N, C-alpha and C positions, 0 to 999 in steps of 0.2 A: 503494500500499500506506499502510495505517496503522499506527501503531505499536502497536494495540492485540494486535499477537501478543508484542510486546515485552515484554508488562506479568506481572508475578511470579504472578500469579491467573490469567494463561492458560495455566502454562504446567503439561505433568505432572512434567518431572522434579523440581519444588520439592516436592511434594508426598510424591513416593516417595522421596528423600533425607531429607525431616524423617519421613518415616512408619519410614524404617530408624533412623535416628536414634535416637529414640524408641523402636522397637522393641529395639534395642540397651541402651537403657538397662531398661526393664522385664526384660530378663534379666539385666542383672547381677546383682542381688541374689542370682536363683535359683540363678546359677553360682558367686557366690561360696562358699557351703556344699560344691562341687565343687575349689575351687581353680583353677577354669580360667575362660580369655577365650570370649567368644562362638567366633572362629573355631577355636577349640581343642574346642567341643564339635560344631562341625560334624565334625571330624576324627573324633570319638569317636563320632558319630551312621555316620557312614560305618563307623566300624571294627564297628560294635554289629551292624552287618546283613549285612556282609560276611567279616570276620573276619580277612582278607589282603587286602593292595591294593597295586600298586605306586606311589611317588610321583606319575608320571605319571602315571598311573590317578586318582590320587587329586584331583590337580591341577586337572584336566581334571571331575570331578566337580561341584569346589566352586568354578569359575570363580576359581583361583588360580594366578599363576603361580609357578617355583619358587623364584625369589628371597624373594619373601614366604613363600614353605610350608615351607623348609628350615628357617631357622634357628627358625618356631615349631614342628615337629617334634622341633629338638634338643632345647628347652626342655620339651616335652613328655616326651622319654624323659629329659631328667636330671629330672623330677619324678618316671618312675616308672610313667608310665600309657603308653606305648608301647616297642618295638624295633621300630629300623631296620637291617636287615641284606642285604647286597651276594648278590646270587643265585650261586653258584657257575658258572652254566652261562652267565650273560653278567653280569659284574661290575658294567657301565653301570647295569644294573638294581636299583632299591632298593627294596623290601618293608618295609611297615608292618602290623605285628602288634599286637596289644593285649597288654600283662603282666596278671598277675593283679590288679595292682589297677583296673589298666584295666577290666578286665571288672567286678569286683565296683562301679565306679563308676556301672553302667547301671541297677543296683538305685535308686541315692541319686537319676538323673535321669529314673525314671520319672513322678513328678510333676509335673516342669517343663512341657511343654506345657499340660496342664489350667492348673495356675497363673499361665501365661502368657496364655490364652486367656480366660481370668478377670478380667485387667487391662486387655484389650481396649475397642472398643466396638464388638462384630461381636457376634453370636451365628452358630451354628455353620452356617446356611447361608451367611450373608457372609462368613466367613471361607472359605469351599469355594470359593465364586465367587470370591474375590481370589486366592487362590491360586493357581486355573484360568487366573485370565487373567495373574497373571505368568508361568507357566508359556508362555502362550500367546507373551507377551514376549520370555522368552528362547530362543523358537523350538523347543520343543521339542512343542507341543500338534499 
């Protein structure tokens, strides 16, 4: 076996890692207007679709463990974007819902995806193809 396999240029993990960092950098100024971080934006995207979701289901959807998700949700609640409520039927289950402020943020966020796409080097077809490949890598295709 040669050392070719260990060259940085031959790794898929590095361009994925670097692209993720660059993507987050592109989103940062767009999200500053909403005073949220990229992971908080992901939480809001889910809630704008579903209106309410358990913390467990949210973590599964976003590939985040509760140790990461719980402090972030606490900050979002302190900032007035969400509410966290324990279910009366089963107090182990915590549901997350949007506040009025969180709902209003959706209108501001509508321009973010197009602005992001404009900043990438991808056309619409390439964007769709890349998304399809990444979803397949995650085992969801």
